[in-house]
PDB file with SEQRES, HELIX, SHEET and CRYST1 records, atoms N, CA, C and O in Angstrom:
SEQRES   1 A   76  UNK UNK UNK UNK UNK UNK UNK UNK UNK UNK UNK UNK UNK          
SEQRES   2 A   76  UNK UNK UNK UNK UNK UNK UNK UNK UNK UNK UNK UNK UNK          
SEQRES   3 A   76  UNK UNK UNK UNK UNK UNK UNK UNK UNK UNK UNK UNK UNK          
SEQRES   4 A   76  UNK UNK UNK UNK UNK UNK UNK UNK UNK UNK UNK UNK UNK          
SEQRES   5 A   76  UNK UNK UNK UNK UNK UNK UNK UNK UNK UNK UNK UNK UNK          
SEQRES   6 A   76  UNK UNK UNK UNK UNK UNK UNK UNK UNK UNK UNK                  
HELIX    1 AA1 UNK A    5  UNK A   15  1                                  11    
HELIX    2 AA2 UNK A   21  UNK A   59  1                                  39    
HELIX    3 AA3 UNK A   69  UNK A   75  1                                   7    
CRYST1    1.000    1.000    1.000  90.00  90.00  90.00 P 1           1          
ATOM      1  N   UNK A   1     121.078 112.206  42.775  1.00  0.00           N  
ATOM      2  CA  UNK A   1     120.757 111.432  43.936  1.00  0.00           C  
ATOM      3  C   UNK A   1     121.398 112.109  45.175  1.00  0.00           C  
ATOM      4  O   UNK A   1     122.594 112.400  45.153  1.00  0.00           O  
ATOM      5  N   UNK A   2     120.682 112.345  46.168  1.00  0.00           N  
ATOM      6  CA  UNK A   2     121.189 112.960  47.366  1.00  0.00           C  
ATOM      7  C   UNK A   2     121.864 111.990  48.287  1.00  0.00           C  
ATOM      8  O   UNK A   2     121.651 110.779  48.230  1.00  0.00           O  
ATOM      9  N   UNK A   3     122.720 112.580  49.177  1.00  0.00           N  
ATOM     10  CA  UNK A   3     123.467 111.693  50.026  1.00  0.00           C  
ATOM     11  C   UNK A   3     122.766 111.393  51.353  1.00  0.00           C  
ATOM     12  O   UNK A   3     123.212 110.524  52.102  1.00  0.00           O  
ATOM     13  N   UNK A   4     121.672 112.103  51.650  1.00  0.00           N  
ATOM     14  CA  UNK A   4     120.860 111.893  52.836  1.00  0.00           C  
ATOM     15  C   UNK A   4     121.706 112.240  54.096  1.00  0.00           C  
ATOM     16  O   UNK A   4     121.603 111.564  55.119  1.00  0.00           O  
ATOM     17  N   UNK A   5     122.512 113.266  54.005  1.00  0.00           N  
ATOM     18  CA  UNK A   5     123.359 113.646  55.055  1.00  0.00           C  
ATOM     19  C   UNK A   5     122.601 114.148  56.268  1.00  0.00           C  
ATOM     20  O   UNK A   5     122.961 113.824  57.400  1.00  0.00           O  
ATOM     21  N   UNK A   6     121.547 114.941  56.047  1.00  0.00           N  
ATOM     22  CA  UNK A   6     120.800 115.515  57.175  1.00  0.00           C  
ATOM     23  C   UNK A   6     120.160 114.422  57.999  1.00  0.00           C  
ATOM     24  O   UNK A   6     120.159 114.516  59.227  1.00  0.00           O  
ATOM     25  N   UNK A   7     119.610 113.379  57.377  1.00  0.00           N  
ATOM     26  CA  UNK A   7     118.999 112.298  58.089  1.00  0.00           C  
ATOM     27  C   UNK A   7     120.033 111.472  58.829  1.00  0.00           C  
ATOM     28  O   UNK A   7     119.744 110.959  59.910  1.00  0.00           O  
ATOM     29  N   UNK A   8     121.233 111.329  58.275  1.00  0.00           N  
ATOM     30  CA  UNK A   8     122.259 110.590  58.917  1.00  0.00           C  
ATOM     31  C   UNK A   8     122.727 111.334  60.165  1.00  0.00           C  
ATOM     32  O   UNK A   8     123.021 110.709  61.185  1.00  0.00           O  
ATOM     33  N   UNK A   9     122.797 112.611  60.094  1.00  0.00           N  
ATOM     34  CA  UNK A   9     123.229 113.419  61.297  1.00  0.00           C  
ATOM     35  C   UNK A   9     122.177 113.306  62.365  1.00  0.00           C  
ATOM     36  O   UNK A   9     122.523 113.150  63.537  1.00  0.00           O  
ATOM     37  N   UNK A  10     120.871 113.379  62.010  1.00  0.00           N  
ATOM     38  CA  UNK A  10     119.845 113.236  62.945  1.00  0.00           C  
ATOM     39  C   UNK A  10     119.873 111.895  63.720  1.00  0.00           C  
ATOM     40  O   UNK A  10     119.733 111.819  64.941  1.00  0.00           O  
ATOM     41  N   UNK A  11     120.072 110.830  62.876  1.00  0.00           N  
ATOM     42  CA  UNK A  11     120.152 109.511  63.473  1.00  0.00           C  
ATOM     43  C   UNK A  11     121.323 109.335  64.419  1.00  0.00           C  
ATOM     44  O   UNK A  11     121.184 108.742  65.489  1.00  0.00           O  
ATOM     45  N   UNK A  12     122.530 109.875  64.003  1.00  0.00           N  
ATOM     46  CA  UNK A  12     123.645 109.771  64.847  1.00  0.00           C  
ATOM     47  C   UNK A  12     123.470 110.539  66.173  1.00  0.00           C  
ATOM     48  O   UNK A  12     123.841 110.089  67.256  1.00  0.00           O  
ATOM     49  N   UNK A  13     122.859 111.763  65.995  1.00  0.00           N  
ATOM     50  CA  UNK A  13     122.550 112.586  67.215  1.00  0.00           C  
ATOM     51  C   UNK A  13     121.640 111.842  68.210  1.00  0.00           C  
ATOM     52  O   UNK A  13     121.821 111.912  69.425  1.00  0.00           O  
ATOM     53  N   UNK A  14     120.659 111.130  67.643  1.00  0.00           N  
ATOM     54  CA  UNK A  14     119.634 110.486  68.441  1.00  0.00           C  
ATOM     55  C   UNK A  14     120.225 109.271  69.144  1.00  0.00           C  
ATOM     56  O   UNK A  14     119.786 108.918  70.238  1.00  0.00           O  
ATOM     57  N   UNK A  15     121.232 108.618  68.518  1.00  0.00           N  
ATOM     58  CA  UNK A  15     121.794 107.492  69.123  1.00  0.00           C  
ATOM     59  C   UNK A  15     123.058 107.703  69.887  1.00  0.00           C  
ATOM     60  O   UNK A  15     123.661 106.748  70.376  1.00  0.00           O  
ATOM     61  N   UNK A  16     123.485 108.968  70.002  1.00  0.00           N  
ATOM     62  CA  UNK A  16     124.734 109.332  70.708  1.00  0.00           C  
ATOM     63  C   UNK A  16     124.609 109.073  72.213  1.00  0.00           C  
ATOM     64  O   UNK A  16     123.555 109.332  72.793  1.00  0.00           O  
ATOM     65  N   UNK A  17     125.625 108.586  72.826  1.00  0.00           N  
ATOM     66  CA  UNK A  17     125.667 108.323  74.204  1.00  0.00           C  
ATOM     67  C   UNK A  17     126.548 109.415  74.877  1.00  0.00           C  
ATOM     68  O   UNK A  17     127.562 109.833  74.318  1.00  0.00           O  
ATOM     69  N   UNK A  18     126.159 109.839  76.020  1.00  0.00           N  
ATOM     70  CA  UNK A  18     126.880 110.807  76.751  1.00  0.00           C  
ATOM     71  C   UNK A  18     127.966 110.160  77.562  1.00  0.00           C  
ATOM     72  O   UNK A  18     127.766 109.097  78.150  1.00  0.00           O  
ATOM     73  N   UNK A  19     129.132 110.804  77.600  1.00  0.00           N  
ATOM     74  CA  UNK A  19     130.212 110.236  78.440  1.00  0.00           C  
ATOM     75  C   UNK A  19     130.232 111.003  79.744  1.00  0.00           C  
ATOM     76  O   UNK A  19     129.984 112.205  79.835  1.00  0.00           O  
ATOM     77  N   UNK A  20     130.560 110.175  80.772  1.00  0.00           N  
ATOM     78  CA  UNK A  20     130.637 110.785  82.122  1.00  0.00           C  
ATOM     79  C   UNK A  20     132.005 111.450  82.247  1.00  0.00           C  
ATOM     80  O   UNK A  20     132.861 111.260  81.383  1.00  0.00           O  
ATOM     81  N   UNK A  21     132.221 112.209  83.285  1.00  0.00           N  
ATOM     82  CA  UNK A  21     133.451 112.884  83.530  1.00  0.00           C  
ATOM     83  C   UNK A  21     134.629 111.920  83.647  1.00  0.00           C  
ATOM     84  O   UNK A  21     135.718 112.186  83.138  1.00  0.00           O  
ATOM     85  N   UNK A  22     134.396 110.805  84.320  1.00  0.00           N  
ATOM     86  CA  UNK A  22     135.518 109.853  84.517  1.00  0.00           C  
ATOM     87  C   UNK A  22     135.878 109.218  83.183  1.00  0.00           C  
ATOM     88  O   UNK A  22     137.055 108.957  82.932  1.00  0.00           O  
ATOM     89  N   UNK A  23     134.897 108.961  82.317  1.00  0.00           N  
ATOM     90  CA  UNK A  23     135.146 108.342  80.992  1.00  0.00           C  
ATOM     91  C   UNK A  23     135.992 109.361  80.149  1.00  0.00           C  
ATOM     92  O   UNK A  23     136.937 108.966  79.466  1.00  0.00           O  
ATOM     93  N   UNK A  24     135.652 110.600  80.211  1.00  0.00           N  
ATOM     94  CA  UNK A  24     136.381 111.671  79.446  1.00  0.00           C  
ATOM     95  C   UNK A  24     137.794 111.760  79.890  1.00  0.00           C  
ATOM     96  O   UNK A  24     138.709 111.873  79.074  1.00  0.00           O  
ATOM     97  N   UNK A  25     137.996 111.707  81.245  1.00  0.00           N  
ATOM     98  CA  UNK A  25     139.372 111.796  81.823  1.00  0.00           C  
ATOM     99  C   UNK A  25     140.192 110.601  81.480  1.00  0.00           C  
ATOM    100  O   UNK A  25     141.363 110.740  81.125  1.00  0.00           O  
ATOM    101  N   UNK A  26     139.604 109.389  81.575  1.00  0.00           N  
ATOM    102  CA  UNK A  26     140.283 108.118  81.139  1.00  0.00           C  
ATOM    103  C   UNK A  26     140.669 108.149  79.671  1.00  0.00           C  
ATOM    104  O   UNK A  26     141.771 107.715  79.333  1.00  0.00           O  
ATOM    105  N   UNK A  27     139.826 108.633  78.797  1.00  0.00           N  
ATOM    106  CA  UNK A  27     140.084 108.636  77.384  1.00  0.00           C  
ATOM    107  C   UNK A  27     141.212 109.660  77.138  1.00  0.00           C  
ATOM    108  O   UNK A  27     142.090 109.385  76.321  1.00  0.00           O  
ATOM    109  N   UNK A  28     141.224 110.775  77.780  1.00  0.00           N  
ATOM    110  CA  UNK A  28     142.276 111.750  77.636  1.00  0.00           C  
ATOM    111  C   UNK A  28     143.629 111.172  78.104  1.00  0.00           C  
ATOM    112  O   UNK A  28     144.656 111.322  77.442  1.00  0.00           O  
ATOM    113  N   UNK A  29     143.584 110.495  79.289  1.00  0.00           N  
ATOM    114  CA  UNK A  29     144.861 109.955  79.797  1.00  0.00           C  
ATOM    115  C   UNK A  29     145.353 108.851  78.938  1.00  0.00           C  
ATOM    116  O   UNK A  29     146.565 108.672  78.812  1.00  0.00           O  
ATOM    117  N   UNK A  30     144.419 108.049  78.299  1.00  0.00           N  
ATOM    118  CA  UNK A  30     144.863 107.016  77.363  1.00  0.00           C  
ATOM    119  C   UNK A  30     145.543 107.633  76.164  1.00  0.00           C  
ATOM    120  O   UNK A  30     146.581 107.140  75.723  1.00  0.00           O  
ATOM    121  N   UNK A  31     144.974 108.714  75.619  1.00  0.00           N  
ATOM    122  CA  UNK A  31     145.592 109.369  74.452  1.00  0.00           C  
ATOM    123  C   UNK A  31     147.031 109.995  74.826  1.00  0.00           C  
ATOM    124  O   UNK A  31     148.007 109.922  74.078  1.00  0.00           O  
ATOM    125  N   UNK A  32     147.026 110.564  75.975  1.00  0.00           N  
ATOM    126  CA  UNK A  32     148.339 111.174  76.455  1.00  0.00           C  
ATOM    127  C   UNK A  32     149.331 110.009  76.648  1.00  0.00           C  
ATOM    128  O   UNK A  32     150.486 110.127  76.240  1.00  0.00           O  
ATOM    129  N   UNK A  33     148.942 108.982  77.210  1.00  0.00           N  
ATOM    130  CA  UNK A  33     149.855 107.798  77.493  1.00  0.00           C  
ATOM    131  C   UNK A  33     150.395 107.195  76.201  1.00  0.00           C  
ATOM    132  O   UNK A  33     151.591 106.929  76.081  1.00  0.00           O  
ATOM    133  N   UNK A  34     149.493 106.981  75.228  1.00  0.00           N  
ATOM    134  CA  UNK A  34     149.899 106.425  73.907  1.00  0.00           C  
ATOM    135  C   UNK A  34     150.878 107.406  73.219  1.00  0.00           C  
ATOM    136  O   UNK A  34     151.857 106.983  72.605  1.00  0.00           O  
ATOM    137  N   UNK A  35     150.597 108.717  73.331  1.00  0.00           N  
ATOM    138  CA  UNK A  35     151.503 109.672  72.701  1.00  0.00           C  
ATOM    139  C   UNK A  35     152.869 109.694  73.398  1.00  0.00           C  
ATOM    140  O   UNK A  35     153.901 109.786  72.733  1.00  0.00           O  
ATOM    141  N   UNK A  36     152.877 109.615  74.669  1.00  0.00           N  
ATOM    142  CA  UNK A  36     154.132 109.595  75.437  1.00  0.00           C  
ATOM    143  C   UNK A  36     154.912 108.274  75.128  1.00  0.00           C  
ATOM    144  O   UNK A  36     156.138 108.289  75.018  1.00  0.00           O  
ATOM    145  N   UNK A  37     154.206 107.183  74.996  1.00  0.00           N  
ATOM    146  CA  UNK A  37     154.892 105.912  74.647  1.00  0.00           C  
ATOM    147  C   UNK A  37     155.445 106.005  73.239  1.00  0.00           C  
ATOM    148  O   UNK A  37     156.556 105.528  73.004  1.00  0.00           O  
ATOM    149  N   UNK A  38     154.757 106.574  72.320  1.00  0.00           N  
ATOM    150  CA  UNK A  38     155.269 106.728  70.937  1.00  0.00           C  
ATOM    151  C   UNK A  38     156.492 107.643  70.910  1.00  0.00           C  
ATOM    152  O   UNK A  38     157.448 107.375  70.182  1.00  0.00           O  
ATOM    153  N   UNK A  39     156.470 108.710  71.691  1.00  0.00           N  
ATOM    154  CA  UNK A  39     157.618 109.592  71.730  1.00  0.00           C  
ATOM    155  C   UNK A  39     158.820 108.882  72.370  1.00  0.00           C  
ATOM    156  O   UNK A  39     159.944 109.060  71.903  1.00  0.00           O  
ATOM    157  N   UNK A  40     158.621 108.115  73.382  1.00  0.00           N  
ATOM    158  CA  UNK A  40     159.696 107.334  74.023  1.00  0.00           C  
ATOM    159  C   UNK A  40     160.315 106.324  73.017  1.00  0.00           C  
ATOM    160  O   UNK A  40     161.536 106.231  72.887  1.00  0.00           O  
ATOM    161  N   UNK A  41     159.452 105.586  72.326  1.00  0.00           N  
ATOM    162  CA  UNK A  41     160.006 104.670  71.330  1.00  0.00           C  
ATOM    163  C   UNK A  41     160.775 105.402  70.252  1.00  0.00           C  
ATOM    164  O   UNK A  41     161.823 104.928  69.814  1.00  0.00           O  
ATOM    165  N   UNK A  42     160.280 106.539  69.818  1.00  0.00           N  
ATOM    166  CA  UNK A  42     161.042 107.317  68.728  1.00  0.00           C  
ATOM    167  C   UNK A  42     162.348 107.798  69.291  1.00  0.00           C  
ATOM    168  O   UNK A  42     163.340 107.782  68.563  1.00  0.00           O  
ATOM    169  N   UNK A  43     162.430 108.237  70.562  1.00  0.00           N  
ATOM    170  CA  UNK A  43     163.631 108.753  71.077  1.00  0.00           C  
ATOM    171  C   UNK A  43     164.697 107.610  71.311  1.00  0.00           C  
ATOM    172  O   UNK A  43     165.902 107.815  71.169  1.00  0.00           O  
ATOM    173  N   UNK A  44     164.196 106.470  71.657  1.00  0.00           N  
ATOM    174  CA  UNK A  44     165.097 105.362  71.929  1.00  0.00           C  
ATOM    175  C   UNK A  44     165.457 104.620  70.601  1.00  0.00           C  
ATOM    176  O   UNK A  44     166.645 104.389  70.380  1.00  0.00           O  
ATOM    177  N   UNK A  45     164.562 104.259  69.763  1.00  0.00           N  
ATOM    178  CA  UNK A  45     164.833 103.456  68.593  1.00  0.00           C  
ATOM    179  C   UNK A  45     165.556 104.247  67.477  1.00  0.00           C  
ATOM    180  O   UNK A  45     166.399 103.681  66.782  1.00  0.00           O  
ATOM    181  N   UNK A  46     165.249 105.506  67.304  1.00  0.00           N  
ATOM    182  CA  UNK A  46     165.879 106.287  66.198  1.00  0.00           C  
ATOM    183  C   UNK A  46     167.408 106.338  66.345  1.00  0.00           C  
ATOM    184  O   UNK A  46     168.115 106.006  65.393  1.00  0.00           O  
ATOM    185  N   UNK A  47     167.925 106.732  67.479  1.00  0.00           N  
ATOM    186  CA  UNK A  47     169.410 106.729  67.622  1.00  0.00           C  
ATOM    187  C   UNK A  47     170.079 105.413  67.421  1.00  0.00           C  
ATOM    188  O   UNK A  47     171.183 105.336  66.882  1.00  0.00           O  
ATOM    189  N   UNK A  48     169.388 104.333  67.869  1.00  0.00           N  
ATOM    190  CA  UNK A  48     169.975 102.998  67.687  1.00  0.00           C  
ATOM    191  C   UNK A  48     170.051 102.695  66.228  1.00  0.00           C  
ATOM    192  O   UNK A  48     171.084 102.205  65.772  1.00  0.00           O  
ATOM    193  N   UNK A  49     169.057 102.947  65.487  1.00  0.00           N  
ATOM    194  CA  UNK A  49     169.028 102.665  64.036  1.00  0.00           C  
ATOM    195  C   UNK A  49     170.122 103.473  63.346  1.00  0.00           C  
ATOM    196  O   UNK A  49     170.861 102.942  62.517  1.00  0.00           O  
ATOM    197  N   UNK A  50     170.227 104.781  63.694  1.00  0.00           N  
ATOM    198  CA  UNK A  50     171.242 105.602  63.124  1.00  0.00           C  
ATOM    199  C   UNK A  50     172.625 105.098  63.401  1.00  0.00           C  
ATOM    200  O   UNK A  50     173.453 105.082  62.491  1.00  0.00           O  
ATOM    201  N   UNK A  51     172.930 104.669  64.653  1.00  0.00           N  
ATOM    202  CA  UNK A  51     174.255 104.117  65.029  1.00  0.00           C  
ATOM    203  C   UNK A  51     174.568 102.837  64.258  1.00  0.00           C  
ATOM    204  O   UNK A  51     175.699 102.645  63.811  1.00  0.00           O  
ATOM    205  N   UNK A  52     173.576 101.960  64.099  1.00  0.00           N  
ATOM    206  CA  UNK A  52     173.813 100.747  63.432  1.00  0.00           C  
ATOM    207  C   UNK A  52     174.090 101.004  61.935  1.00  0.00           C  
ATOM    208  O   UNK A  52     174.937 100.316  61.366  1.00  0.00           O  
ATOM    209  N   UNK A  53     173.426 101.948  61.284  1.00  0.00           N  
ATOM    210  CA  UNK A  53     173.630 102.270  59.938  1.00  0.00           C  
ATOM    211  C   UNK A  53     175.062 102.843  59.788  1.00  0.00           C  
ATOM    212  O   UNK A  53     175.800 102.433  58.892  1.00  0.00           O  
ATOM    213  N   UNK A  54     175.440 103.774  60.652  1.00  0.00           N  
ATOM    214  CA  UNK A  54     176.765 104.390  60.536  1.00  0.00           C  
ATOM    215  C   UNK A  54     177.867 103.324  60.804  1.00  0.00           C  
ATOM    216  O   UNK A  54     178.907 103.352  60.147  1.00  0.00           O  
ATOM    217  N   UNK A  55     177.655 102.402  61.744  1.00  0.00           N  
ATOM    218  CA  UNK A  55     178.629 101.361  61.991  1.00  0.00           C  
ATOM    219  C   UNK A  55     178.794 100.450  60.793  1.00  0.00           C  
ATOM    220  O   UNK A  55     179.912 100.074  60.441  1.00  0.00           O  
ATOM    221  N   UNK A  56     177.673 100.088  60.159  1.00  0.00           N  
ATOM    222  CA  UNK A  56     177.784  99.254  58.945  1.00  0.00           C  
ATOM    223  C   UNK A  56     178.507  99.978  57.827  1.00  0.00           C  
ATOM    224  O   UNK A  56     179.285  99.369  57.093  1.00  0.00           O  
ATOM    225  N   UNK A  57     178.262 101.257  57.692  1.00  0.00           N  
ATOM    226  CA  UNK A  57     178.908 102.054  56.633  1.00  0.00           C  
ATOM    227  C   UNK A  57     180.423 102.132  56.850  1.00  0.00           C  
ATOM    228  O   UNK A  57     181.193 102.059  55.893  1.00  0.00           O  
ATOM    229  N   UNK A  58     180.831 102.275  58.057  1.00  0.00           N  
ATOM    230  CA  UNK A  58     182.287 102.501  58.348  1.00  0.00           C  
ATOM    231  C   UNK A  58     183.046 101.208  58.458  1.00  0.00           C  
ATOM    232  O   UNK A  58     184.077 101.052  57.803  1.00  0.00           O  
ATOM    233  N   UNK A  59     182.589 100.289  59.246  1.00  0.00           N  
ATOM    234  CA  UNK A  59     183.391  99.115  59.617  1.00  0.00           C  
ATOM    235  C   UNK A  59     183.072  97.838  58.712  1.00  0.00           C  
ATOM    236  O   UNK A  59     183.804  96.849  58.731  1.00  0.00           O  
ATOM    237  N   UNK A  60     182.003  97.923  57.970  1.00  0.00           N  
ATOM    238  CA  UNK A  60     181.634  96.755  57.084  1.00  0.00           C  
ATOM    239  C   UNK A  60     181.313  97.322  55.698  1.00  0.00           C  
ATOM    240  O   UNK A  60     180.156  97.334  55.279  1.00  0.00           O  
ATOM    241  N   UNK A  61     182.373  97.805  54.974  1.00  0.00           N  
ATOM    242  CA  UNK A  61     182.070  98.445  53.699  1.00  0.00           C  
ATOM    243  C   UNK A  61     181.424  97.478  52.627  1.00  0.00           C  
ATOM    244  O   UNK A  61     180.697  97.955  51.757  1.00  0.00           O  
ATOM    245  N   UNK A  62     181.669  96.202  52.681  1.00  0.00           N  
ATOM    246  CA  UNK A  62     181.095  95.338  51.649  1.00  0.00           C  
ATOM    247  C   UNK A  62     179.671  94.998  51.995  1.00  0.00           C  
ATOM    248  O   UNK A  62     178.894  94.628  51.115  1.00  0.00           O  
ATOM    249  N   UNK A  63     179.310  95.115  53.249  1.00  0.00           N  
ATOM    250  CA  UNK A  63     177.927  94.699  53.670  1.00  0.00           C  
ATOM    251  C   UNK A  63     177.020  95.975  53.629  1.00  0.00           C  
ATOM    252  O   UNK A  63     177.284  96.977  54.293  1.00  0.00           O  
ATOM    253  N   UNK A  64     175.992  95.877  52.849  1.00  0.00           N  
ATOM    254  CA  UNK A  64     175.079  97.055  52.805  1.00  0.00           C  
ATOM    255  C   UNK A  64     173.911  96.892  53.735  1.00  0.00           C  
ATOM    256  O   UNK A  64     173.793  95.878  54.424  1.00  0.00           O  
ATOM    257  N   UNK A  65     173.043  97.885  53.762  1.00  0.00           N  
ATOM    258  CA  UNK A  65     171.845  97.873  54.554  1.00  0.00           C  
ATOM    259  C   UNK A  65     170.814  97.105  53.760  1.00  0.00           C  
ATOM    260  O   UNK A  65     170.545  97.447  52.609  1.00  0.00           O  
ATOM    261  N   UNK A  66     170.226  96.068  54.348  1.00  0.00           N  
ATOM    262  CA  UNK A  66     169.272  95.224  53.628  1.00  0.00           C  
ATOM    263  C   UNK A  66     167.871  95.848  53.821  1.00  0.00           C  
ATOM    264  O   UNK A  66     167.382  96.056  54.931  1.00  0.00           O  
ATOM    265  N   UNK A  67     167.264  96.130  52.642  1.00  0.00           N  
ATOM    266  CA  UNK A  67     165.922  96.675  52.687  1.00  0.00           C  
ATOM    267  C   UNK A  67     164.920  95.598  52.254  1.00  0.00           C  
ATOM    268  O   UNK A  67     165.076  95.015  51.182  1.00  0.00           O  
ATOM    269  N   UNK A  68     163.911  95.330  53.056  1.00  0.00           N  
ATOM    270  CA  UNK A  68     163.026  94.189  52.702  1.00  0.00           C  
ATOM    271  C   UNK A  68     162.334  94.426  51.300  1.00  0.00           C  
ATOM    272  O   UNK A  68     162.141  95.560  50.862  1.00  0.00           O  
ATOM    273  N   UNK A  69     162.004  93.365  50.681  1.00  0.00           N  
ATOM    274  CA  UNK A  69     161.456  93.330  49.306  1.00  0.00           C  
ATOM    275  C   UNK A  69     160.081  94.094  49.315  1.00  0.00           C  
ATOM    276  O   UNK A  69     159.786  94.828  48.372  1.00  0.00           O  
ATOM    277  N   UNK A  70     159.312  93.929  50.304  1.00  0.00           N  
ATOM    278  CA  UNK A  70     157.966  94.539  50.307  1.00  0.00           C  
ATOM    279  C   UNK A  70     158.136  96.055  50.296  1.00  0.00           C  
ATOM    280  O   UNK A  70     157.402  96.737  49.581  1.00  0.00           O  
ATOM    281  N   UNK A  71     159.059  96.597  51.047  1.00  0.00           N  
ATOM    282  CA  UNK A  71     159.268  98.034  51.060  1.00  0.00           C  
ATOM    283  C   UNK A  71     159.796  98.534  49.713  1.00  0.00           C  
ATOM    284  O   UNK A  71     159.376  99.594  49.250  1.00  0.00           O  
ATOM    285  N   UNK A  72     160.734  97.771  49.059  1.00  0.00           N  
ATOM    286  CA  UNK A  72     161.223  98.111  47.769  1.00  0.00           C  
ATOM    287  C   UNK A  72     160.045  98.121  46.753  1.00  0.00           C  
ATOM    288  O   UNK A  72     160.007  98.988  45.880  1.00  0.00           O  
ATOM    289  N   UNK A  73     159.094  97.175  46.855  1.00  0.00           N  
ATOM    290  CA  UNK A  73     157.972  97.210  45.900  1.00  0.00           C  
ATOM    291  C   UNK A  73     157.029  98.412  46.135  1.00  0.00           C  
ATOM    292  O   UNK A  73     156.419  98.931  45.200  1.00  0.00           O  
ATOM    293  N   UNK A  74     156.929  98.832  47.397  1.00  0.00           N  
ATOM    294  CA  UNK A  74     156.059  99.964  47.701  1.00  0.00           C  
ATOM    295  C   UNK A  74     156.758 101.272  47.154  1.00  0.00           C  
ATOM    296  O   UNK A  74     156.072 102.182  46.690  1.00  0.00           O  
ATOM    297  N   UNK A  75     158.069 101.346  47.215  1.00  0.00           N  
ATOM    298  CA  UNK A  75     158.765 102.513  46.753  1.00  0.00           C  
ATOM    299  C   UNK A  75     158.826 102.705  45.243  1.00  0.00           C  
ATOM    300  O   UNK A  75     159.086 103.800  44.746  1.00  0.00           O  
ATOM    301  N   UNK A  76     158.581 101.613  44.532  1.00  0.00           N  
ATOM    302  CA  UNK A  76     158.636 101.620  43.031  1.00  0.00           C  
ATOM    303  C   UNK A  76     157.387 102.290  42.483  1.00  0.00           C  
ATOM    304  O   UNK A  76     157.229 102.402  41.268  1.00  0.00           O  
TER     305      UNK A  76                                                      
END                                                                             
């Protein structure tokens, strides 16, 4: 049984819409903005998490880091 890929490509090409220059620029700026926002979150949140973990390891030896049950189930 064939996958009918050639006809699917023809249909997609026939229904494709052209983007104007402004739409292309806005899409590119949105991608760049989301990437920059992700990098900013990574730069801010990662050191905070590391400091909290080190603090708990040094100053609260009886208290461990609590890992949620859902994550533990995924790791098994």
